[in-house]
C-alpha positions in Angstrom: -52.1 53.7 -34.6 -51.4 52.0 -31.3 -52.6 53.4 -28.0 -50.4 51.1 -26.1 -48.3 52.8 -23.4 -44.6 52.3 -23.3 -43.5 49.2 -21.5 -40.7 51.1 -19.9 -43.0 53.4 -17.8 -45.2 50.5 -16.5 -42.1 48.6 -15.4 -40.9 51.6 -13.5 -43.8 51.4 -11.0 -44.4 47.7 -11.0 -42.7 47.2 -7.6 -44.7 49.8 -5.8 -47.7 49.0 -3.7 -50.9 50.7 -4.7 -52.4 53.3 -2.3 -51.1 55.8 0.2 -47.9 55.2 2.1 -48.4 54.2 5.7 -48.5 56.8 8.5 -46.8 54.4 10.8 -43.2 55.7 10.8 -40.4 55.0 13.3 -40.9 58.5 14.8 -44.6 57.9 15.2 -44.0 54.5 16.8 -41.8 56.1 19.4 -44.3 58.9 20.1 -47.2 56.5 20.4 -45.3 54.1 22.6 -44.5 57.0 25.1 -48.1 58.0 25.3 -49.5 54.5 25.5 -46.9 53.4 28.0 -47.8 56.2 30.3 -51.5 56.3 30.1 -52.9 53.4 28.0 -55.5 55.9 26.7 -55.8 55.2 23.0 -58.0 58.2 22.4 -55.5 60.7 23.9 -52.5 59.0 22.3 -54.1 59.0 18.9 -55.2 62.6 19.1 -51.8 63.7 20.4 -50.1 62.0 17.4 -52.5 63.3 14.8 -54.2 60.0 13.9 -57.7 58.7 14.6 -58.4 56.4 17.5 -59.8 53.8 15.0 -56.5 53.8 13.1 -54.5 53.2 16.3 -56.9 50.5 17.4 -56.6 48.8 14.0 -52.8 48.9 14.1 -52.8 47.4 17.6 -55.2 44.7 16.6 -53.2 43.8 13.5 -50.0 43.7 15.5 -51.6 41.4 18.0 -52.8 39.1 15.2 -49.3 39.1 13.6 -47.7 38.2 16.9 -50.2 35.4 17.5 -49.6 34.0 14.0 -45.9 34.2 14.5 -46.1 32.2 17.7 -48.2 29.5 16.0 -45.1 28.6 14.0 -46.0 30.3 10.7 -42.7 31.2 9.0 -43.0 34.0 6.4 -41.3 37.1 5.3 -42.9 40.3 6.9 -43.7 43.3 4.8 -42.4 46.6 5.9 -45.8 47.6 7.2 -46.1 44.3 9.2 -42.6 44.9 10.7 -43.7 48.4 11.7 -46.8 47.0 13.4 -44.8 44.5 15.4 -42.3 47.2 16.3 -45.2 49.4 17.6 -46.5 46.5 19.7 -43.0 45.8 21.1 -42.4 49.5 21.8 -45.7 49.9 23.7 -44.9 46.7 25.7 -41.5 48.1 26.7 -42.9 51.5 27.8 -45.6 49.8 29.9 -42.9 47.6 31.5 -40.8 50.7 32.2 -43.8 52.5 33.8 -44.5 49.5 36.0 -40.9 49.3 37.1 -40.9 53.0 38.0 -44.2 52.6 40.0 -42.8 49.6 41.8 -39.6 51.4 42.7 -41.5 54.4 43.9 -43.7 52.2 46.2 -40.8 50.4 47.7 -39.0 53.6 48.7 
C-alpha cells in the first residue's frame, strides 16, 4: 500500500504562500494614513486600528527599505505585500502633506 497523497490536492495549494494573510488591507492603509497624517503618533494609530505598535513600525521600516531599494535602480516585480507597504508609505506621506498645507493656510489667514 502506498501512503502517497494525491498529486491533485498538493497542486491545488502550490501557489499559496505559507502563513497567515497580511492584516495590511487597503481599508487599514487608509485608516492608518489618516491617523498618522494627523498626529504621527504610531502608538495611538496602531491602537486605534487594532494592531500592535511593533507591527506598524515594522511595516513603516519595511516600506522605507523598499522605497530606498527602488531608488537605487533595482528593477523587480513587487509582491502584493510589498505593494501594500509602499501604498501605506505613500498614503501617510500624502496625509502629512495635506496636514501641513492646512496648517500653512490657517497661519496665513
